[in-house]
N, CA and C atoms as an extended XYZ file, in Angstrom:
324
Properties=species:S:1:pos:R:3:atomname:S:1:resname:S:1:resid:I:1 pbc="F F F"
N       177.512      125.212      149.410 N   MET     1
C       178.449      124.269      149.761 CA  MET     1
C       178.390      122.999      148.864 C   MET     1
N       179.472      122.625      148.270 N   ARG     2
C       179.403      121.455      147.342 CA  ARG     2
C       179.477      120.128      148.178 C   ARG     2
N       178.605      119.342      147.670 N   GLY     3
C       178.733      117.824      148.137 CA  GLY     3
C       179.786      117.123      147.440 C   GLY     3
N       180.322      116.018      147.808 N   PRO     4
C       181.146      115.259      147.134 CA  PRO     4
C       180.889      114.799      145.728 C   PRO     4
N       179.545      114.721      145.462 N   HIS     5
C       178.995      114.382      144.101 CA  HIS     5
C       179.134      115.491      143.163 C   HIS     5
N       179.010      116.702      143.615 N   ASP     6
C       178.917      117.906      142.801 CA  ASP     6
C       180.201      118.403      142.163 C   ASP     6
N       180.443      117.977      140.946 N   LEU     7
C       181.658      118.281      140.261 CA  LEU     7
C       181.519      119.292      139.206 C   LEU     7
N       180.349      119.692      138.973 N   GLY     8
C       180.026      120.780      138.040 CA  GLY     8
C       180.933      121.911      137.999 C   GLY     8
N       181.667      122.296      136.704 N   GLY     9
C       182.481      123.442      136.553 CA  GLY     9
C       183.926      123.133      137.180 C   GLY     9
N       184.135      122.081      137.528 N   LEU    10
C       185.545      121.707      138.009 CA  LEU    10
C       186.413      121.088      136.849 C   LEU    10
N       187.670      121.341      136.629 N   PRO    11
C       188.301      120.647      135.488 CA  PRO    11
C       188.260      119.143      135.730 C   PRO    11
N       187.966      118.572      134.585 N   GLY    12
C       187.953      117.086      134.568 CA  GLY    12
C       188.987      116.438      133.918 C   GLY    12
N       189.754      117.095      133.183 N   GLY    13
C       190.859      116.502      132.346 CA  GLY    13
C       190.372      115.845      131.104 C   GLY    13
N       191.214      115.368      130.325 N   PRO    14
C       190.906      114.745      129.129 CA  PRO    14
C       190.158      113.371      129.352 C   PRO    14
N       189.396      112.958      128.403 N   ILE    15
C       188.553      111.784      128.442 CA  ILE    15
C       189.126      110.803      127.403 C   ILE    15
N       189.540      109.588      127.751 N   GLU    16
C       190.006      108.653      126.976 CA  GLU    16
C       188.799      107.744      126.658 C   GLU    16
N       188.180      107.819      125.472 N   PRO    17
C       186.907      106.965      125.279 CA  PRO    17
C       187.128      105.481      125.414 C   PRO    17
N       188.293      104.962      125.119 N   ALA    18
C       188.492      103.489      125.182 CA  ALA    18
C       188.438      103.151      126.586 C   ALA    18
N       188.889      103.958      127.522 N   VAL    19
C       188.908      103.649      128.966 CA  VAL    19
C       187.447      103.686      129.509 C   VAL    19
N       186.508      104.450      128.870 N   HIS    20
C       185.105      104.687      129.511 CA  HIS    20
C       184.159      103.743      128.896 C   HIS    20
N       184.516      103.100      127.811 N   GLU    21
C       183.540      102.154      127.254 CA  GLU    21
C       183.279      100.898      128.214 C   GLU    21
N       182.027      100.601      128.551 N   HIS    22
C       181.682       99.717      129.480 CA  HIS    22
C       180.497       98.817      129.101 C   HIS    22
N       180.664       97.603      129.212 N   GLU    23
C       179.595       96.592      128.949 CA  GLU    23
C       179.112       96.266      130.371 C   GLU    23
N       177.797       96.491      130.598 N   PRO    24
C       177.464       96.247      131.957 CA  PRO    24
C       177.336       94.673      132.172 C   PRO    24
N       177.737       94.140      133.403 N   THR    25
C       177.989       92.868      133.871 CA  THR    25
C       176.471       92.345      134.154 C   THR    25
N       176.384       91.149      134.450 N   HIS    26
C       175.098       90.331      134.739 CA  HIS    26
C       174.516       91.122      135.984 C   HIS    26
N       175.379       91.366      137.155 N   TRP    27
C       174.702       91.940      138.142 CA  TRP    27
C       174.257       93.424      137.975 C   TRP    27
N       174.998       94.089      137.153 N   GLU    28
C       174.659       95.582      136.896 CA  GLU    28
C       173.412       95.555      136.114 C   GLU    28
N       173.221       94.684      135.207 N   LYS    29
C       171.896       94.617      134.472 CA  LYS    29
C       170.746       94.194      135.307 C   LYS    29
N       171.048       93.506      136.424 N   ARG    30
C       170.140       93.239      137.508 CA  ARG    30
C       169.644       94.473      138.211 C   ARG    30
N       170.635       95.300      138.622 N   ILE    31
C       170.312       96.459      139.363 CA  ILE    31
C       169.564       97.266      138.488 C   ILE    31
N       169.761       97.514      137.184 N   GLU    32
C       169.059       98.379      136.339 CA  GLU    32
C       167.761       97.868      136.254 C   GLU    32
N       167.474       96.504      136.120 N   ALA    33
C       166.083       95.972      135.878 CA  ALA    33
C       165.290       96.124      137.255 C   ALA    33
N       166.008       95.937      138.376 N   MET    34
C       165.258       96.177      139.687 CA  MET    34
C       164.736       97.531      139.815 C   MET    34
N       165.617       98.568      139.368 N   MET    35
C       165.239       99.964      139.582 CA  MET    35
C       164.015      100.226      138.509 C   MET    35
N       164.061       99.691      137.319 N   VAL    36
C       162.990       99.957      136.425 CA  VAL    36
C       161.712       99.323      137.023 C   VAL    36
N       161.743       98.224      137.598 N   LEU    37
C       160.547       97.513      138.240 CA  LEU    37
C       159.976       98.429      139.396 C   LEU    37
N       160.927       98.777      140.231 N   LEU    38
C       160.569       99.552      141.608 CA  LEU    38
C       160.015      100.970      141.206 C   LEU    38
N       160.572      101.476      140.187 N   PHE    39
C       160.113      102.904      139.877 CA  PHE    39
C       158.986      103.031      138.680 C   PHE    39
N       158.498      101.869      138.252 N   ASP    40
C       157.502      101.867      137.188 CA  ASP    40
C       156.252      102.505      137.658 C   ASP    40
N       155.266      102.721      136.815 N   THR    41
C       154.039      103.525      137.085 CA  THR    41
C       153.086      102.495      137.803 C   THR    41
N       153.413      101.100      137.780 N   LYS    42
C       152.559      100.231      138.511 CA  LYS    42
C       152.835      100.230      139.923 C   LYS    42
N       154.160      100.083      140.344 N   ARG    43
C       154.522       99.992      141.750 CA  ARG    43
C       154.764      101.320      142.281 C   ARG    43
N       155.409      102.289      141.577 N   ARG    44
C       155.786      103.481      142.010 CA  ARG    44
C       156.377      103.683      143.475 C   ARG    44
N       157.362      102.632      143.733 N   LEU    45
C       157.920      102.755      144.933 CA  LEU    45
C       159.155      103.683      145.163 C   LEU    45
N       159.464      104.300      144.007 N   GLY    46
C       160.494      105.382      144.102 CA  GLY    46
C       160.561      106.129      142.788 C   GLY    46
N       161.237      107.215      142.817 N   ARG    47
C       161.489      108.103      141.615 CA  ARG    47
C       162.946      108.413      141.442 C   ARG    47
N       163.250      108.779      140.206 N   VAL    48
C       164.640      109.022      139.990 CA  VAL    48
C       165.237      109.984      140.781 C   VAL    48
N       164.469      110.993      141.129 N   ASP    49
C       164.925      112.159      141.968 CA  ASP    49
C       165.213      111.734      143.328 C   ASP    49
N       164.412      110.688      143.855 N   GLU    50
C       164.559      110.147      145.209 CA  GLU    50
C       165.934      109.254      145.218 C   GLU    50
N       166.094      108.698      144.103 N   SER    51
C       167.331      107.828      144.040 CA  SER    51
C       168.443      108.698      143.938 C   SER    51
N       168.506      109.729      143.341 N   ARG    52
C       169.501      110.744      143.227 CA  ARG    52
C       169.833      111.374      144.634 C   ARG    52
N       168.782      111.654      145.274 N   ARG    53
C       168.774      112.329      146.682 CA  ARG    53
C       169.536      111.324      147.625 C   ARG    53
N       169.208      109.963      147.555 N   MET    54
C       169.986      108.870      148.330 CA  MET    54
C       171.340      108.839      147.935 C   MET    54
N       171.723      108.820      146.673 N   GLN    55
C       173.140      108.806      146.218 CA  GLN    55
C       173.916      110.036      146.789 C   GLN    55
N       173.305      111.192      146.673 N   GLU    56
C       174.077      112.312      147.280 CA  GLU    56
C       174.179      112.291      148.668 C   GLU    56
N       173.193      111.642      149.423 N   ALA    57
C       173.288      111.368      150.870 CA  ALA    57
C       174.418      110.488      151.274 C   ALA    57
N       174.943      109.771      150.363 N   LEU    58
C       176.098      108.916      150.736 CA  LEU    58
C       177.211      109.687      151.157 C   LEU    58
N       177.396      111.034      150.899 N   GLY    59
C       178.349      111.898      151.498 CA  GLY    59
C       179.647      111.503      150.923 C   GLY    59
N       180.688      111.385      151.803 N   GLU    60
C       182.105      111.162      151.395 CA  GLU    60
C       182.084      109.716      150.732 C   GLU    60
N       181.135      108.790      151.174 N   ASP    61
C       181.133      107.400      150.645 CA  ASP    61
C       180.773      107.523      149.174 C   ASP    61
N       180.229      108.529      148.620 N   TYR    62
C       179.823      108.669      147.100 CA  TYR    62
C       180.913      108.198      146.218 C   TYR    62
N       182.062      108.471      146.483 N   HIS    63
C       183.198      108.173      145.667 CA  HIS    63
C       183.764      106.815      145.954 C   HIS    63
N       183.281      106.203      146.993 N   LYS    64
C       183.713      104.892      147.454 CA  LYS    64
C       183.144      103.718      146.585 C   LYS    64
N       181.945      104.098      145.978 N   TYR    65
C       181.365      102.980      145.223 CA  TYR    65
C       181.304      103.383      143.767 C   TYR    65
N       181.454      102.335      142.794 N   PRO    66
C       181.370      102.525      141.387 CA  PRO    66
C       179.883      102.754      141.208 C   PRO    66
N       179.618      103.221      139.940 N   TYR    67
C       178.338      103.662      139.488 CA  TYR    67
C       177.214      102.822      140.044 C   TYR    67
N       177.169      101.482      139.591 N   TYR    68
C       176.057      100.652      139.860 CA  TYR    68
C       175.845      100.250      141.320 C   TYR    68
N       177.090      100.235      142.001 N   GLU    69
C       177.103      100.078      143.504 CA  GLU    69
C       176.496      101.199      144.199 C   GLU    69
N       176.721      102.467      143.606 N   ARG    70
C       176.115      103.677      144.309 CA  ARG    70
C       174.562      103.513      144.013 C   ARG    70
N       174.139      103.017      142.958 N   ARG    71
C       172.813      102.897      142.662 CA  ARG    71
C       172.162      101.930      143.565 C   ARG    71
N       172.826      100.808      143.783 N   LEU    72
C       172.217       99.847      144.704 CA  LEU    72
C       172.122      100.292      146.179 C   LEU    72
N       173.175      101.053      146.556 N   GLN    73
C       173.135      101.666      147.917 CA  GLN    73
C       171.999      102.596      148.036 C   GLN    73
N       171.792      103.463      146.943 N   ALA    74
C       170.732      104.342      146.987 CA  ALA    74
C       169.341      103.804      147.240 C   ALA    74
N       169.071      102.730      146.146 N   VAL    75
C       167.765      102.152      146.246 CA  VAL    75
C       167.429      101.363      147.507 C   VAL    75
N       168.501      100.745      148.022 N   SER    76
C       168.387      100.063      149.248 CA  SER    76
C       167.932      101.002      150.447 C   SER    76
N       168.703      102.129      150.454 N   ARG    77
C       168.270      102.999      151.409 CA  ARG    77
C       167.008      103.721      151.344 C   ARG    77
N       166.640      103.884      150.012 N   LEU    78
C       165.363      104.496      149.727 CA  LEU    78
C       164.230      103.435      150.108 C   LEU    78
N       164.462      102.226      149.923 N   MET    79
C       163.393      101.231      150.187 CA  MET    79
C       163.208      101.158      151.767 C   MET    79
N       164.385      101.229      152.433 N   LEU    80
C       164.413      101.179      153.853 CA  LEU    80
C       163.646      102.397      154.536 C   LEU    80
N       163.837      103.632      153.877 N   GLU    81
C       163.260      104.798      154.154 CA  GLU    81
C       161.746      104.710      154.132 C   GLU    81
N       161.329      104.072      153.052 N   LYS    82
C       159.811      104.002      152.729 CA  LYS    82
C       159.269      102.840      153.441 C   LYS    82
N       159.901      101.868      154.149 N   GLY    83
C       159.444      100.953      154.965 CA  GLY    83
C       159.069       99.703      153.970 C   GLY    83
N       159.526       99.698      152.907 N   VAL    84
C       159.311       98.465      151.961 CA  VAL    84
C       159.903       97.209      152.581 C   VAL    84
N       161.020       97.251      153.162 N   PHE    85
C       161.594       96.172      153.971 CA  PHE    85
C       162.375       96.734      155.106 C   PHE    85
N       162.637       95.821      156.213 N   SER    86
C       163.335       96.486      157.356 CA  SER    86
C       164.770       96.242      157.142 C   SER    86
N       165.606       96.807      158.080 N   GLN    87
C       167.051       96.612      158.107 CA  GLN    87
C       167.402       95.048      158.294 C   GLN    87
N       166.591       94.402      159.171 N   GLU    88
C       166.730       93.042      159.524 CA  GLU    88
C       166.505       92.275      158.339 C   GLU    88
N       165.401       92.623      157.637 N   GLU    89
C       164.958       91.703      156.318 CA  GLU    89
C       166.142       92.007      155.166 C   GLU    89
N       166.711       93.125      155.180 N   LEU    90
C       167.880       93.387      154.233 CA  LEU    90
C       169.104       92.607      154.649 C   LEU    90
N       169.390       92.652      155.965 N   GLU    91
C       170.575       91.817      156.348 CA  GLU    91
C       170.418       90.348      156.152 C   GLU    91
N       169.213       89.848      156.366 N   ALA    92
C       168.917       88.378      156.185 CA  ALA    92
C       169.075       87.967      154.765 C   ALA    92
N       168.506       88.859      153.866 N   LYS    93
C       168.609       88.570      152.319 CA  LYS    93
C       170.099       88.691      151.947 C   LYS    93
N       170.900       89.653      152.471 N   GLN    94
C       172.302       89.699      152.168 CA  GLN    94
C       172.985       88.479      152.686 C   GLN    94
N       172.773       87.988      153.855 N   ARG    95
C       173.310       86.639      154.311 CA  ARG    95
C       172.985       85.569      153.318 C   ARG    95
N       171.800       85.538      152.918 N   GLU    96
C       171.337       84.437      152.210 CA  GLU    96
C       172.163       84.485      150.728 C   GLU    96
N       172.216       85.668      150.185 N   VAL    97
C       172.973       85.719      148.910 CA  VAL    97
C       174.381       85.481      149.119 C   VAL    97
N       175.041       85.949      150.065 N   ARG    98
C       176.417       85.626      150.417 CA  ARG    98
C       176.600       84.072      150.484 C   ARG    98
N       175.742       83.464      151.288 N   ALA    99
C       175.882       82.018      151.332 CA  ALA    99
C       175.780       81.305      149.932 C   ALA    99
N       174.630       81.767      149.225 N   ARG   100
C       174.621       81.195      147.910 CA  ARG   100
C       175.846       81.393      147.056 C   ARG   100
N       176.365       82.442      147.030 N   LEU   101
C       177.506       82.683      146.253 CA  LEU   101
C       178.705       81.815      146.731 C   LEU   101
N       178.903       81.761      148.023 N   GLU   102
C       179.953       81.014      148.658 CA  GLU   102
C       179.715       79.452      148.198 C   GLU   102
N       178.576       79.075      148.280 N   ALA   103
C       178.258       77.616      147.762 CA  ALA   103
C       178.688       77.496      146.336 C   ALA   103
N       178.311       78.528      145.498 N   GLU   104
C       178.665       78.322      144.184 CA  GLU   104
C       180.135       78.256      143.849 C   GLU   104
N       180.805       79.208      144.638 N   ARG   105
C       182.404       79.247      144.480 CA  ARG   105
C       183.001       77.929      144.882 C   ARG   105
N       182.436       77.330      145.923 N   SER   106
C       182.922       76.045      146.505 CA  SER   106
C       182.483       74.891      145.680 C   SER   106
N       181.621       74.984      144.770 N   GLY   107
C       181.191       73.775      143.982 CA  GLY   107
C       180.227       72.986      144.645 C   GLY   107
N       179.539       73.428      145.716 N   SER   108
C       178.630       72.733      146.478 CA  SER   108
C       177.198       72.704      145.711 C   SER   108
């Protein structure tokens, strides 16, 4: 049975290269750097195959997220699974980041 991520062998249609060129944003670069650090040989907190497993485990939500958001969801779930941080710690950090972004937007 195919998962929502498995598009192998299905017609994809034409690719317009100009549409697919992408310069990573600041936060996308941060996600990439975070994954490099978490998966490096010193920390070994995860592997690429584990990240892929977590992306595939998103099920129908797989297509809900753009590429880097999918990677962020996957690495977050993987770190939760491995006990690197708790759900409560993750939610606290998310609130902290949202508050900081809101303060930046309001000019505080």
